Every structure is written in C-alpha cells, then in structure tokens.
C-alpha positions in Angstrom: 113.7 93.9 91.2 115.0 90.4 90.2 115.9 90.2 86.5 113.1 88.3 84.7 112.2 87.8 81.1 108.7 87.5 81.9 108.3 90.9 83.3 107.9 92.9 80.1 107.3 96.1 82.0 106.2 97.7 85.3 104.2 101.0 85.3 102.8 103.1 88.0 100.2 105.6 87.7 97.9 107.3 90.3 95.3 104.3 89.6 97.3 101.3 89.8 100.7 99.7 89.5 100.6 97.3 86.0 103.2 94.6 85.4 102.7 93.4 82.0 103.9 90.0 81.3 105.3 88.1 78.1 105.9 84.5 77.6 105.0 81.2 79.1 104.3 81.1 82.9 105.5 77.5 83.8 107.2 75.8 86.5 110.6 77.1 85.1 109.6 80.7 85.2 107.4 80.8 88.2 110.1 81.4 91.1 111.5 84.1 89.1 108.1 85.8 88.4 106.8 85.2 92.1 110.0 87.0 93.5 109.2 90.0 90.8 105.6 90.3 91.8 106.4 90.0 95.5 109.0 92.9 95.0 106.1 94.8 93.4 103.7 94.0 96.3 106.1 95.2 99.1 105.5 98.8 97.6 101.9 98.1 98.5 100.3 99.4 95.6 96.3 100.1 96.1 95.8 98.3 92.8 98.1 95.7 91.5 97.1 95.0 87.6 98.7 91.7 86.1 98.4 92.1 82.2 98.5 88.4 80.7 97.9 89.7 77.2 101.3 88.3 76.0 101.4 85.0 78.1 100.1 82.3 75.6 100.5 79.5 78.4 100.0 79.2 82.0 100.6 75.9 84.1 99.4 75.4 87.8 102.7 76.7 89.4 101.9 80.0 87.5 98.4 80.0 88.9 99.8 79.3 92.4 102.2 82.0 92.2 99.4 84.5 91.3 97.3 83.2 94.0 100.1 83.6 96.6 100.5 87.1 95.5 96.8 87.9 95.7 96.8 86.7 99.2 99.7 89.0 100.2 98.1 92.1 98.3 94.6 91.4 100.0 96.4 91.3 103.5 97.3 94.8 103.4 93.7 95.6 101.8 95.1 96.1 98.2 93.5 94.9 95.1 94.7 92.7 92.4 93.4 92.5 89.1 94.2 90.2 86.1 93.4 91.4 82.7 93.9 90.5 79.0 93.8 86.7 79.3 94.0 84.6 76.0 91.3 82.0 76.0 94.0 79.1 76.7 95.1 80.9 79.9 91.4 81.9 80.9 90.6 78.3 80.6 92.8 77.2 83.3 91.2 79.8 85.5 87.6 78.5 84.7 88.6 74.8 85.2 90.0 75.8 88.2 87.2 77.9 89.5 89.7 80.5 90.1 87.8 83.0 87.7 85.4 83.3 90.6 88.3 84.2 93.1 90.1 86.8 90.8 88.8 89.9 89.5 89.4 89.5 85.5 89.1 92.3 83.2 89.4 92.4 79.3 91.7 95.4 79.3 94.1 97.3 81.4 91.9 100.4 81.4 89.0 98.2 82.7 91.3 96.6 85.4 92.7 100.2 86.6 89.2 101.4 87.4 87.6 98.2 89.0 
C-alpha cells in the first residue's frame, strides 16, 4: 500500500475490511487516499468500511474520492459503508445529497453488519 498519513489502519475480519482515517481529507491528501483505497478495493472485500471518526474536515476532492471508490466496489458487487462522521463532515454529505447515496452508520460495529 502507498504510504499515506491519512490511513491510520487497515483491519480485516470475516465481516469487513475497515480502513480508519485520521486527519483532513482535502485536495492535498485526496490523491494518496484514492491510491490507498483503490489498493484495498483490489482485494475485493465483501464489505469495505471507511471509518471517518477522526476526520474533522473533508472537501469535494475527498468526497469525489469516496464516490469513485464506491463505484469500483459496487462494480464487483461489494458494499462500501461510511461510519463515524463528525457533524461537519456529515453536513458535506447532506448538502450534496450523498447521504442518500452512501450507507452511513454511526459506529464501525453497525457498519460491519449492514
């Protein structure tokens, strides 16, 4: 996997592959995040959970990265779930109506089960 200071950890279990992020997801960091998430998606996890609980800010480039990864995961019939959004990040998804597009859960445990 590409070195990426946003990716705090990647954990695999029988239920899901969890990618925990930490830090701002902005234009500067999105390309490395994109590469990291595509690398994880190449393993074709049945469920990819992206934990955003330590992401205080996300701009449109970060949202675009998540949309593209979502499309790739959906193409192989996998499921991508977002969890742990701060209110600031959640508002970006609500304003763009992407909260209707993504499955968004409060906790990792919930995300691993949907």
